[in-house]
C-alpha positions as CSV (number, residue, x, y, z in Angstrom):
1,M,-49.7,-48.8,0.9
2,L,-52.0,-51.2,-0.8
3,L,-51.0,-52.5,-4.3
4,S,-53.5,-53.0,-7.0
5,S,-54.0,-56.6,-8.0
6,S,-52.1,-56.1,-11.2
7,N,-49.1,-54.6,-9.4
8,Q,-49.3,-57.3,-6.8
9,I,-49.2,-60.0,-9.5
10,K,-46.3,-58.3,-11.2
11,E,-44.4,-58.1,-7.9
12,E,-45.1,-61.8,-7.2
13,C,-43.9,-62.8,-10.6
14,I,-40.6,-60.8,-10.2
15,R,-40.0,-62.2,-6.8
16,M,-40.5,-65.8,-8.2
17,Y,-38.0,-65.0,-10.9
18,L,-35.5,-63.6,-8.4
19,K,-35.8,-66.8,-6.3
20,G,-34.8,-68.8,-9.4
21,M,-38.0,-69.8,-11.0
22,G,-38.1,-69.8,-14.8
23,F,-40.3,-67.6,-16.9
24,R,-42.4,-70.4,-18.3
25,A,-42.8,-72.0,-14.9
26,I,-44.1,-68.6,-13.5
27,E,-46.4,-68.5,-16.6
28,R,-47.9,-71.8,-15.6
29,V,-48.4,-70.9,-12.0
30,K,-49.6,-67.3,-12.3
31,G,-51.3,-67.4,-15.7
32,V,-49.2,-64.4,-17.0
33,H,-47.5,-64.9,-20.4
34,H,-43.8,-65.5,-20.1
35,T,-42.9,-62.6,-22.5
36,T,-44.8,-60.2,-20.2
37,I,-42.7,-61.4,-17.3
38,I,-39.5,-60.9,-19.3
39,I,-40.5,-57.3,-20.1
40,W,-41.2,-56.7,-16.4
41,V,-37.8,-58.0,-15.4
42,K,-36.0,-56.0,-18.1
43,Q,-37.9,-52.8,-17.0
44,L,-36.8,-53.5,-13.4
45,G,-33.2,-54.1,-14.5
46,Q,-33.1,-50.7,-16.4
47,N,-33.8,-49.0,-13.1
48,L,-30.8,-50.6,-11.4
49,P,-27.5,-48.7,-11.2
50,D,-24.7,-50.0,-13.5
51,A,-22.2,-52.4,-12.0
52,P,-18.8,-50.9,-11.1
53,L,-16.0,-51.3,-13.6
54,S,-13.8,-54.3,-12.6
55,E,-10.7,-52.0,-12.3
56,N,-12.5,-50.1,-9.5
57,I,-13.2,-53.2,-7.4
58,V,-10.7,-53.9,-4.6
59,F,-10.2,-57.4,-3.5
60,D,-8.8,-58.1,0.0
């Protein structure tokens, strides 16, 4: 499946963030405002499942 150029830029920005790059650094490289990138990351985070409660985690 081919991504539109805007979706491709969004994916690239999110990947850069996940690899440890800061929002403003991504802004400088990609030309996308840092608040837009923050919104994208927040939207992605809302789609993730909640972390398990610490009492349900078993340590070996």
